[in-house]
C-alpha positions in Angstrom: 199.0 136.5 279.6 197.4 137.0 283.0 194.3 135.1 281.8 196.6 132.1 281.3 197.1 131.8 285.0 193.6 132.8 286.2 192.4 129.3 286.1 195.1 128.0 288.4 194.2 127.8 292.1 197.8 127.9 293.2 198.5 131.1 291.3 195.3 132.9 292.3 195.5 131.8 295.9 199.1 133.1 296.2 198.2 136.3 294.4 195.3 136.8 296.9 197.5 135.9 299.9 200.1 138.5 298.9 197.4 141.2 298.5 195.7 140.4 301.8 199.0 140.2 303.6 200.0 143.7 302.4 196.6 145.1 303.6 196.9 143.3 306.9 200.4 144.5 307.5 199.3 148.1 306.8 196.5 147.8 309.3 198.8 146.3 312.0 201.8 148.6 311.6 200.4 150.9 314.2 200.8 148.2 316.8 204.3 147.2 315.8 203.0 143.6 315.2 202.6 141.4 312.2 199.1 140.0 311.6 200.3 136.5 312.5 201.6 137.7 315.9 198.2 139.3 316.5 196.5 136.0 315.7 198.9 134.3 318.2 198.1 136.8 320.9 194.3 136.4 320.3 194.7 132.6 320.6 196.6 132.9 323.9 193.9 135.4 325.1 191.2 132.9 324.2 193.0 130.0 325.9 195.4 131.1 328.6 198.0 128.4 329.2 197.8 127.1 325.7 200.6 124.8 324.6 202.9 125.7 321.8 201.7 122.5 320.0 198.1 123.8 320.2 199.2 127.2 318.9 200.9 125.5 316.0 197.8 123.6 315.2 195.5 126.7 315.6 197.7 128.9 313.4 198.6 126.2 310.9 202.3 126.8 311.3 205.3 124.6 312.0 206.2 124.1 315.7 209.6 125.8 315.1 207.9 128.8 313.7 205.6 128.9 316.7 208.6 128.8 319.0 210.3 131.6 317.2 207.1 133.8 317.3 206.6 133.1 321.0 210.2 134.0 321.7 209.8 137.3 319.8 206.6 138.1 321.7 208.4 137.3 325.0 211.1 139.9 324.1 208.3 142.4 323.5 206.9 141.4 326.9 203.5 140.4 325.5 203.6 136.7 326.5 205.4 134.6 329.0 206.1 130.9 329.0 205.7 128.6 332.1 206.9 125.1 332.2 204.7 122.5 333.8 206.3 119.1 333.6 207.0 118.4 329.9 204.6 121.1 328.7 205.4 124.7 328.0 202.3 126.8 328.5 201.9 130.3 327.0 200.1 133.2 328.8 199.6 136.8 328.0 201.4 139.3 330.1 199.5 142.4 331.4 200.8 144.3 328.4 199.6 141.5 326.0 196.2 141.7 327.6 196.1 145.4 327.4 196.4 145.5 323.6 193.6 143.0 322.8 191.1 145.8 322.1 193.6 147.4 319.7 194.1 144.1 317.9 190.3 143.7 317.5 190.1 147.2 316.0 192.9 146.4 313.5 191.0 143.2 312.4 187.8 145.1 312.1 189.5 147.8 310.0 191.0 145.1 307.8 187.7 143.5 307.3 186.0 146.8 306.5 188.7 147.6 304.0 188.4 144.5 301.9 184.6 144.3 302.4 184.3 147.8 301.0 186.2 146.8 297.9 184.6 143.3 297.3 181.2 143.9 298.8 180.3 142.4 302.2 178.5 139.4 300.8 181.4 138.5 298.4 183.9 139.0 301.3 181.9 136.6 303.5 181.4 134.0 300.7 185.1 134.2 299.7 186.2 133.7 303.3 183.9 130.8 303.8 184.8 129.1 300.5 188.5 129.6 301.1 188.2 128.1 304.6 186.3 125.1 303.3 188.8 124.5 300.5 191.8 124.7 302.9 190.1 122.4 305.4 189.3 119.8 302.7 192.8 120.0 301.1 194.4 119.7 304.6 192.6 116.3 305.1 194.4 115.0 302.0 197.9 116.3 302.5 
């Protein structure tokens, strides 16, 4: 029966997403962060003073989800928001900056884990093809 669904991008993409999410959560559990929170912290690190709208666009999540994530990271004292006119800008706290190296280690461990299973070339190709597909589909939503 599984072969019946293997030709469906929706089914296979969701199956892959669930497997990757489980692996990523296992790698990040030591930091007490979800992988998405780690991505948000990396985005803020790369662009201090990023707006919540920019974060939403970068992470491909709804603005309300971004607000909720930022609020939770504020409670953990990893980010802080500053209002400048109509804009709300997000910055890392010292604590948020201090865990950047640990976040990178978790991402490297995740990559190594799935690249060891799939093979490095397949892992890179799959990542690239998935990105290209998502980018193209997003243009037509």
